[in-house]
C-alpha positions as CSV (number, residue, x, y, z in Angstrom):
1,X,43.6,36.7,0.0
2,X,39.9,35.8,0.4
3,X,39.0,34.9,4.0
4,X,37.0,31.8,4.9
5,X,33.3,32.2,5.7
6,X,32.6,32.9,9.3
7,X,30.9,30.5,11.7
8,X,27.6,32.4,11.2
9,X,27.6,31.8,7.5
10,X,28.7,28.1,8.0
11,X,25.9,27.7,10.5
12,X,23.4,29.3,8.0
13,X,24.5,26.9,5.3
14,X,24.2,23.9,7.6
15,X,20.8,25.0,8.8
16,X,19.4,25.6,5.3
17,X,20.9,22.3,4.0
18,X,19.5,20.2,6.9
19,X,16.0,21.9,6.6
20,X,15.8,21.4,2.9
21,X,17.1,17.9,3.1
22,X,14.5,17.0,5.8
23,X,11.8,18.6,3.6
24,X,12.9,16.5,0.6
25,X,13.0,13.3,2.7
26,X,9.5,14.1,4.1
27,X,8.1,14.4,0.5
28,X,9.8,11.1,-0.5
29,X,8.5,9.4,2.6
30,X,5.0,10.6,1.9
31,X,5.1,9.2,-1.6
32,X,6.5,5.9,-0.4
33,X,3.8,5.6,2.2
34,X,1.1,6.6,-0.3
35,X,2.4,3.9,-2.7
36,X,2.3,1.2,0.0
37,X,-1.1,2.2,1.3
38,X,-2.6,2.4,-2.2
39,X,-1.1,-1.0,-3.1
40,X,-2.5,-2.6,0.0
41,X,-5.9,-1.0,-0.6
42,X,-5.9,-2.3,-4.2
43,X,-5.0,-5.8,-3.0
44,X,-7.8,-5.8,-0.4
45,X,-10.3,-4.5,-2.9
46,X,-9.4,-7.2,-5.5
47,X,-9.3,-9.8,-2.7
48,X,-12.9,-8.9,-1.9
49,X,-13.8,-9.2,-5.6
50,X,-12.3,-12.7,-5.8
51,X,-14.2,-13.7,-2.6
52,X,-17.5,-12.2,-3.9
53,X,-17.1,-13.8,-7.3
54,X,-16.4,-17.1,-5.6
55,X,-19.4,-16.7,-3.3
56,X,-21.6,-16.0,-6.4
57,X,-20.2,-19.1,-8.1
58,X,-20.9,-21.3,-5.1
59,X,-24.5,-19.9,-4.8
60,X,-25.0,-20.6,-8.5
61,X,-23.7,-24.2,-8.0
62,X,-26.0,-24.7,-5.0
63,X,-29.0,-23.4,-7.0
64,X,-28.2,-25.8,-9.9
65,X,-27.9,-28.7,-7.5
66,X,-31.2,-27.8,-5.9
67,X,-32.8,-27.6,-9.3
68,X,-31.5,-31.0,-10.3
69,X,-32.4,-32.7,-7.1
70,X,-35.9,-31.1,-7.0
71,X,-36.8,-32.1,-10.5
72,X,-39.0,-35.2,-10.9
73,X,-37.1,-35.9,-14.1
74,X,-33.9,-36.2,-12.1
75,X,-35.5,-38.6,-9.6
76,X,-36.9,-40.8,-12.4
77,X,-33.4,-41.5,-13.8
78,X,-32.6,-43.5,-10.7
79,X,-33.6,-47.0,-10.0
80,X,-37.0,-46.7,-8.6
81,X,-36.3,-49.5,-6.1
82,X,-33.6,-47.2,-4.6
83,X,-35.9,-44.2,-4.6
84,X,-38.7,-46.2,-2.9
85,X,-36.2,-47.6,-0.4
86,X,-35.1,-44.0,0.4
87,X,-38.6,-42.8,0.9
88,X,-39.4,-45.8,3.1
89,X,-36.2,-46.2,5.0
90,X,-34.9,-42.7,4.8
91,X,-31.6,-44.0,3.4
92,X,-29.6,-40.9,2.4
93,X,-26.8,-42.7,0.5
94,X,-28.5,-42.2,-2.8
95,X,-29.1,-38.5,-2.3
96,X,-25.6,-38.0,-0.8
97,X,-23.9,-39.7,-3.7
98,X,-26.0,-37.8,-6.3
99,X,-25.3,-34.4,-4.8
100,X,-21.6,-35.2,-4.4
101,X,-21.1,-36.4,-7.9
102,X,-23.0,-33.5,-9.4
103,X,-21.0,-30.9,-7.5
104,X,-17.5,-32.4,-8.0
105,X,-18.1,-33.7,-11.5
106,X,-19.5,-30.6,-13.1
107,X,-18.2,-27.7,-11.0
108,X,-14.8,-26.4,-10.0
109,X,-15.1,-27.0,-6.2
110,X,-12.7,-28.9,-4.0
111,X,-14.9,-30.2,-1.2
112,X,-18.5,-30.9,-0.6
113,X,-20.0,-32.0,2.7
114,X,-23.6,-32.8,3.5
115,X,-24.8,-31.9,7.0
116,X,-28.0,-33.3,8.5
117,X,-29.0,-32.5,12.1
118,X,-25.7,-30.8,12.7
119,X,-23.6,-33.8,11.7
120,X,-21.5,-34.4,8.6
121,X,-23.2,-37.4,7.0
122,X,-21.3,-37.4,3.7
123,X,-18.3,-35.7,2.2
124,X,-16.2,-35.9,-0.9
125,X,-13.1,-34.1,-2.3
126,X,-11.3,-33.5,-5.5
127,X,-8.7,-36.1,-6.4
128,X,-5.5,-36.0,-4.4
129,X,-7.0,-34.0,-1.5
130,X,-7.1,-35.7,1.9
131,X,-9.2,-34.1,4.6
132,X,-10.1,-35.0,8.2
133,X,-13.9,-35.1,8.3
134,X,-13.9,-34.3,12.1
135,X,-12.2,-31.0,11.4
136,X,-14.6,-29.9,8.6
137,X,-17.2,-27.2,9.3
138,X,-20.8,-28.3,10.1
139,X,-22.4,-25.1,11.4
140,X,-23.7,-22.5,8.9
141,X,-21.8,-19.2,9.1
142,X,-23.4,-16.0,10.3
143,X,-22.3,-14.4,7.1
144,X,-22.5,-15.7,3.5
145,X,-19.1,-17.3,3.6
146,X,-15.9,-17.8,5.5
147,X,-12.2,-17.7,4.4
148,X,-10.1,-20.7,5.3
149,X,-6.3,-20.7,5.2
150,X,-6.1,-24.5,4.7
151,X,-8.1,-27.4,3.4
152,X,-7.0,-30.8,4.5
153,X,-3.2,-31.0,4.2
154,X,-2.9,-28.1,1.8
155,X,-2.5,-24.4,2.8
156,X,-3.9,-21.7,0.7
157,X,-6.9,-19.3,0.2
158,X,-10.3,-21.1,0.3
159,X,-13.8,-19.8,0.3
160,X,-16.3,-21.9,2.2
161,X,-20.1,-21.5,2.1
162,X,-23.3,-23.3,3.3
163,X,-26.5,-23.7,1.4
164,X,-29.9,-25.2,2.2
165,X,-31.1,-28.1,0.1
166,X,-34.8,-28.7,-0.6
167,X,-35.7,-32.4,-0.3
168,X,-39.5,-32.0,-0.6
169,X,-39.5,-33.6,-4.0
170,X,-38.4,-36.8,-2.2
171,X,-41.1,-36.4,0.4
172,X,-38.7,-35.5,3.2
173,X,-39.4,-32.6,5.4
174,X,-35.9,-32.0,6.9
175,X,-33.3,-29.3,6.8
176,X,-30.1,-30.4,5.0
177,X,-27.1,-28.2,4.4
178,X,-24.4,-28.5,1.8
179,X,-21.0,-27.1,2.6
180,X,-18.9,-26.3,-0.5
181,X,-15.3,-25.1,-0.5
182,X,-13.6,-23.7,-3.5
183,X,-9.8,-23.1,-3.8
184,X,-9.0,-19.6,-4.9
185,X,-5.3,-19.6,-4.0
186,X,-4.1,-19.2,-7.5
187,X,-6.4,-16.2,-8.2
188,X,-5.5,-14.6,-4.8
189,X,-1.8,-15.1,-5.4
190,X,-2.1,-13.6,-8.9
191,X,-3.8,-10.5,-7.5
192,X,-1.1,-10.2,-4.8
193,X,1.7,-10.7,-7.3
194,X,0.4,-8.2,-9.7
195,X,0.0,-5.4,-7.2
196,X,3.2,-6.2,-5.4
197,X,5.1,-6.1,-8.6
198,X,3.6,-2.7,-9.3
199,X,4.4,-1.5,-5.8
200,X,8.0,-2.8,-6.0
201,X,8.5,-1.1,-9.4
202,X,7.2,2.2,-8.1
203,X,9.3,2.0,-5.0
204,X,12.4,1.2,-7.1
205,X,11.7,4.3,-9.3
206,X,11.0,6.4,-6.2
207,X,14.2,5.2,-4.6
208,X,16.3,6.2,-7.7
209,X,14.6,9.6,-7.9
210,X,15.1,10.0,-4.1
211,X,18.8,9.4,-4.3
212,X,19.1,11.9,-7.2
213,X,16.9,14.4,-5.3
214,X,19.0,14.1,-2.1
215,X,22.3,14.5,-4.1
216,X,20.9,17.6,-5.9
217,X,19.6,19.0,-2.7
218,X,23.0,18.7,-1.0
219,X,24.7,20.2,-4.0
220,X,22.3,23.1,-4.2
221,X,22.3,23.8,-0.5
222,X,26.1,23.5,0.0
223,X,27.8,24.5,-3.2
224,X,25.0,26.7,-4.5
225,X,24.1,28.3,-1.2
226,X,27.8,28.9,-0.4
227,X,28.3,30.5,-3.8
228,X,25.3,32.9,-3.5
229,X,25.9,33.7,0.2
230,X,29.5,34.6,-0.6
231,X,28.5,36.6,-3.7
232,X,25.6,38.5,-2.1
233,X,26.4,38.5,1.6
234,X,30.0,37.7,2.5
235,X,31.8,39.6,-0.3
236,X,29.8,42.8,0.2
237,X,30.4,42.7,4.0
238,X,34.1,41.9,3.5
239,X,34.3,44.8,1.0
240,X,32.8,47.1,3.7
241,X,35.3,45.8,6.2
242,X,38.2,46.6,3.9
243,X,36.8,50.0,3.2
244,X,36.5,50.7,6.9
245,X,40.1,49.5,7.5
246,X,41.5,51.6,4.6
247,X,39.5,54.7,5.9
248,X,40.9,54.2,9.4
249,X,44.5,53.8,7.9
250,X,44.0,56.8,5.7
251,X,44.8,54.8,2.6
252,X,41.3,54.7,1.0
253,X,41.3,56.5,-2.3
254,X,38.2,58.3,-3.5
255,X,34.8,58.7,-1.9
256,X,32.7,55.9,-0.5
257,X,29.8,55.2,-2.8
258,X,26.3,54.7,-1.4
259,X,23.9,52.4,-3.4
260,X,20.4,53.2,-2.3
261,X,19.1,49.9,-3.6
262,X,21.5,47.9,-1.5
263,X,20.7,46.3,1.8
264,X,24.0,47.7,3.0
265,X,23.3,51.3,2.0
266,X,23.1,52.3,5.7
267,X,26.6,51.0,6.4
268,X,27.9,52.5,3.2
269,X,26.4,55.9,4.3
270,X,27.9,55.5,7.8
271,X,31.4,54.8,6.3
272,X,31.0,57.8,4.0
273,X,30.2,60.0,7.0
274,X,33.1,58.6,8.9
275,X,35.4,59.2,5.9
276,X,34.3,62.9,5.8
277,X,34.8,63.3,9.5
278,X,38.3,61.8,9.3
279,X,39.0,64.0,6.3
280,X,38.1,67.2,8.2
281,X,40.1,66.1,11.2
282,X,43.2,65.6,8.9
283,X,42.7,69.0,7.4
284,X,42.4,70.6,10.9
285,X,45.5,68.8,12.0
286,X,47.5,70.0,9.0
287,X,46.3,73.6,9.6
C-alpha cells in the first residue's frame, strides 16, 4: 500500500504552488496596470489634440473677424451715418453687433464676449444657451486658452480663448478683446469612449486569460508537481526505505544495485555495504 506524502513534500508542493501563483498574478497585474496607464495616456494625448485643434480654430476665427473688421470694404457696407456716429460718439453697438453676428453666424462657437477696459460690454450665445454675464471671463489668460467644465447652465468640456481686435480702421486707438468659447464635449466624450471601450475590452480578455492561467497554474503546481515529486523523489526514497527494512529483516533477495547517475547513488551504496556486512555477520553466526 502506497504511503501518503510526508509533510515535507506537502510543504514543498504548497510553497511551489504559492510562489508560482504569486508570480502569475504579478505578471497579470503588470499587464492590467500597463493597459490602464496606456489608455489614460492615450486619452490625455488625444484630449490635448482636441484642445490644440480647438485653439487653432478659435485663432483662425479671430483672424477672420479681424480681417473683416479692419477692411474698408466691410465698413462701407454699413450705413455711413452709423459709422460716423461711432467715430464721433464712440458708440460701440455697431461694432459689437457686427463682431457677434459674424462669429456666431459663420463659425461653430457657442459664446462670444467683447471686453473693453476690463469690462464685458457685449456678449451673445448660440440659441438655447443661457449664461450669466457676471460670471463670464473678462481677463485674458496667461496661456493661450483655458478649459471650462460648464458654460451657462450646461456642463461639459469647453475651450475658452481671448484675442485682441484691431479697431484702427475705425479710427479708435483702444485695446479690445474678444472672448470666444467653443463646446468640445462631444469630441472629448468620443475620445474617452473610444479608448475606454478599448481598455475594457483588453481588461476583459486579460481577465479571461488570467482565470485560465490561474487554474492551469494550480493544476500544474498541485497535480503535476505532486505526480513528478512522487515519481522522482518520493517513490525512490520509499523504495530505499523498503530495501533497508528488508535488509534489516533478512528478507531482501538479491544484491542492492547502485545507479551512478542517480542522486541516491550514495544511499544505494550505503545500503549495499550494509547488506554485505549483515551477510558476513550471518555467515559468521552460522559457522
